[in-house]
N, C-alpha and C positions, 0 to 999 in steps of 0.2 A: 492506329489501332481501331478496329471496328467498335461501334457503340452497340451495346446490348439493348435494342429497341423493345425487346419482349419484357423488360423490367421497367416499371414506371419510374420517371425521373426522380420523384421524392425518395423512393426506395434506394435508388442508386446513390443519391446524395447522402442519405442516412448511413448506408453501409460504409461509404467512404469515410464519413466523419468518425464513426466508432472504430473503424480499422486504423485510422490515423492516430486516434487517441491510444489505442492498444499498442501500436508500434512505438509511439513516443514513450509510453511507460516502460516497455521492454528496453528501449535504448537507454532511458534514464537509469534503470536498475543495473544493466550491464556496465554502462560507463561509470556509474557510481562505485561499484564494487570491483571494477577491473584491476585497479592498482593494489587493493588490499586482499582480494580473494581470487578472482578468475585468472589474473595474470601473475599472481604472487609467485608461483614456482619458477617463472622465467625472468623475474625482475631481481635486481640486486637486493640482498638481504637488507631489511630496514628494521628500525626499532619499533616493531609492532607486537602486540600481544600474540601469544601462541594460539594457534587454532586447535581447539579441542574437538574430539569426535562429535560432541553435541552441536558445536558450531557448524561442522560439516553437514550434519543432518539438517540443521536449520537452513543452511544455504541451499541444499538440494530441494527442500520443500518449498521455500519461498521463490527460488528460481523457477521451479516447476509450475508454481501458481501463475506467475506473470506470462510464462510461455503458454500455459493452458488458456489463460484469458485471451491471448492473441488468437490462438487456434479456434476458440469458441466463437469469437467475433467473426472470424473469417468463415466459419461453418454457417453462421446465420446469413452472412453476405452471399454465400453460395447456395442458400436455401436448403442446406442439409440439416434441417431441424431435427430429423430423427437421430442423427449421429450427435448433434449438439445436446440433445436430451440425455442420451446414454452417457456421454462424457460428463454431463452435469452431475451424475451420481458420483463419478470419480472426483469431481471438483468438490462436492460436499464432504467427502471423506478426507480429501486433501486439506480442506479448510479446517476441519476439526483437528487434524494432526498438527497443522500450523499453529493453532491457538495453544495447544498443549506444549509443543516444542518451543514455540516462541516465548511462552511464559517461563519455562525452565531456563531458556538461554538468557533471558533478561535477569533472572534471579542469579544465575551463575556469574553473570557479569559483575554483580555486586560482590559476590564472594571472592572473585578474582581482583576486585578493586579497579575494574575498568569502567570509566565513564568519560565522555568527551567534554570539551569546553571547560575543564577544570571544576565541574560540578561534583559535589560529594556523591559517590555512587548510590547511597541509599536514597538520596533525594532525587537523583536522576532516574531512578527506577520507574517513577510514575510516567515518564515520557514514553518508553516502549510499551508499558502495560496499557496505557491509554490507547496507543495505536492498535494494539492487539484487540482491545475491547471494541474499538470502532470498527475494525475489520470484521470481527465476529458478528456484531450487530447488523452491519450492512449486508453481509453475506446471508445471514439467517433470514433477514427481511426479504432479500432478493430471491431466496429459494421459495419462500412463502408466496411471493408475488410472481412466480414463474409463468403464470397464465396471463399476466398483464405485461406484455413485452416491453412497453415503454418504461414502466416502473422497474421491471427486472433488470434491464440493461443499465439503467442509471444507478441502481443500488450496487450492482456488481462493479461498476466503474468507480463509484465513490469508495467502496471497500478496498479496491486496489490502490487508489490514490492515497488512502490512509496509511499504506505500507511504505510510501516513498521517502519519508524523512531520513531514514538511515542511509539510503543511497545518496541523497542530496548532501547529507552531512559530510560525507567523505571528501567532497570538493570544497565545501564551505570551510572545513577545518584548515585546508591548505591556504585559504585566503585570510585566516586569522579572525574570522567572523564568529558570531555566537549562535546559540540555539534559537533565539527568536528569528534570526534570518532564515534558518533552515525551515522552520514552521511556516514562515511567510512565503518562501519560495514554493513549498509544497501546496499551499492554498492557491497559487497561481494556476495550477492545473485545473481548477474549477472554471476559470474564465472562458476557455473554449466551449464548455458545456453550457454556461450561461448564455454566451453569444449564440450558440446553436439553438437553444430554446427560444430566445427572442426572435431569431430569424425565422424559425419554422412554425412556432406556435403563437408568436406575439406575446408570450408570457412565459414565466418560469414554470416548468413542471413542478408539482408539489415535492417530488423527491429531490429535485435540484435545489429548490428553495430551502426546505427544512434540513435536508441532509447536508447541503452546502454550508448552511449556517452553523450546523453542529460541528463540521470540520473546522470552520473558521474560528469559532469560539473555543474549541477544544485546545487550540495552540496556546494562547495566553493563559487559559484556565489551568492547564497542567503545570505551567511554569510557576504560577502563583501558588497552587496547592503544594508544589514541591518544597516551598519554603516554610510550610506550616509544621508545627509540632505534631499535629494530628497525623499528617502523612508520614512523618518520621516514625511514629509509633506503629503505623500500619506496615511500613517497610521493615521495621525491626521484627515484627510478627511474621511477615512473609519469608524473610531471609533466615531468621534465627541467629543464634550465636555463630560468629565467624572465627 
């Protein structure tokens, strides 16, 4: 394959890195939900919760996001910044819908009594809500930082990584492991970004440092808060009588 000598080597390396991260995220999401969602119609019936219309909307929106994330990364790699910016408006609208639908889906899960790892549903509610909050915060910050390309791409990457625990959980459940393992595995997606920063900048980009720390700390924090009476009262208020 011919090398594109018109593109500086650092740019080629950077676009390959973020393209690889986007592809890894798409693979993780599709593989994670293949058995319980994407391939569910062609697999033998299993003892799984019924898929409601809201869950289907949720699936379409969140699948659309990871695919759009990959497309956006590839558009930047191809120097189609004009199209990248136009699709960015679609992405912002999609993100807003995801926050609303994701929150409703999480609450519906409590009403249906669905929660993994044997955790009481009202206590488990903090896990997806925390993820949605992180996603919303990173994406909002990423939109605001859209003129700072290095911050923008890292914030969007962190926001998408925040969505991965449910996909990872589908396989961890099969191994009989718990929620802490899911959150730990999801934070491993930060390691390539850390290595990339150290390799290319000899330091961590501030977004990688502080955003990464927020993702790492959020894992054990939400599990601790889930066991408090204060969270149970908040959950009761959010869900209402069942």
